[in-house]
PADRENTI-391825 format. One record per residue (C-alpha): residue in one letter; residue number from 1; x, y, z. Coordinates in pm, whole numbers, padded with zeros to 5 digits. Example, Ala and Ser with C-alpha at 12.3 -4.5 7.8 and 13.67 -1.06 7.14 Angstrom:
% residues 2
A:1:01230:-00450:00780
S:2:01367:-00106:00714
% end
This chain:
% residues 65
X:1:19951:-12455:-02745
X:2:20124:-12791:-02779
X:3:20290:-12744:-02444
X:4:19947:-12692:-02286
X:5:19861:-13048:-02387
X:6:20134:-13168:-02153
X:7:20136:-12918:-01864
X:8:19938:-12619:-01739
X:9:20025:-12279:-01890
X:10:19939:-11940:-01739
X:11:19832:-11679:-01994
X:12:19924:-11323:-01896
X:13:19827:-10977:-02015
X:14:20068:-10705:-01908
X:15:20213:-10931:-01641
X:16:19874:-11015:-01487
X:17:19743:-11371:-01514
X:18:19422:-11380:-01717
X:19:19379:-11752:-01784
X:20:19524:-12093:-01712
X:21:19533:-12350:-01992
X:22:19535:-12706:-01861
X:23:19562:-13038:-02042
X:24:19227:-13185:-02134
X:25:19139:-13510:-01959
X:26:19165:-13814:-02180
X:27:18829:-13958:-02269
X:28:18784:-14328:-02229
X:29:18464:-14347:-02431
X:30:18234:-14106:-02610
X:31:17879:-14136:-02484
X:32:17566:-14013:-02656
X:33:17223:-13954:-02513
X:34:16978:-14235:-02583
X:35:16781:-14179:-02900
X:36:16425:-14062:-02837
X:37:16192:-14092:-03135
X:38:15885:-13880:-03178
X:39:15564:-14089:-03192
X:40:15489:-14009:-03559
X:41:15838:-14101:-03673
X:42:15837:-14417:-03464
X:43:15514:-14523:-03640
X:44:15660:-14453:-03985
X:45:15979:-14638:-03902
X:46:15794:-14945:-03778
X:47:15603:-14990:-04105
X:48:15820:-15126:-04390
X:49:15796:-14941:-04722
X:50:15913:-15223:-04948
X:51:15699:-15135:-05250
X:52:15827:-14775:-05280
X:53:16105:-14696:-05529
X:54:16301:-14393:-05406
X:55:16463:-14322:-05746
X:56:16173:-14127:-05901
X:57:16111:-13940:-05575
X:58:16472:-13821:-05561
X:59:16470:-13731:-05933
X:60:16154:-13521:-05892
X:61:16305:-13346:-05593
X:62:16625:-13264:-05784
X:63:16445:-13143:-06096
X:64:16225:-12913:-05887
X:65:16532:-12712:-05779
% end
């Protein structure tokens, strides 16, 4: 497997070639699709929730389990 990172390797089964393993191309940069928000979430995200303390909400959620 390590050799396949450097050069192509032919995989055989009973003397017949069944696959060719080739080195993967080097990636210059990982790209992600642009983030698309659903309308309801976008609305929630745009309104600040500064007066809400998340501590009791998390505690209630944990105690309910």
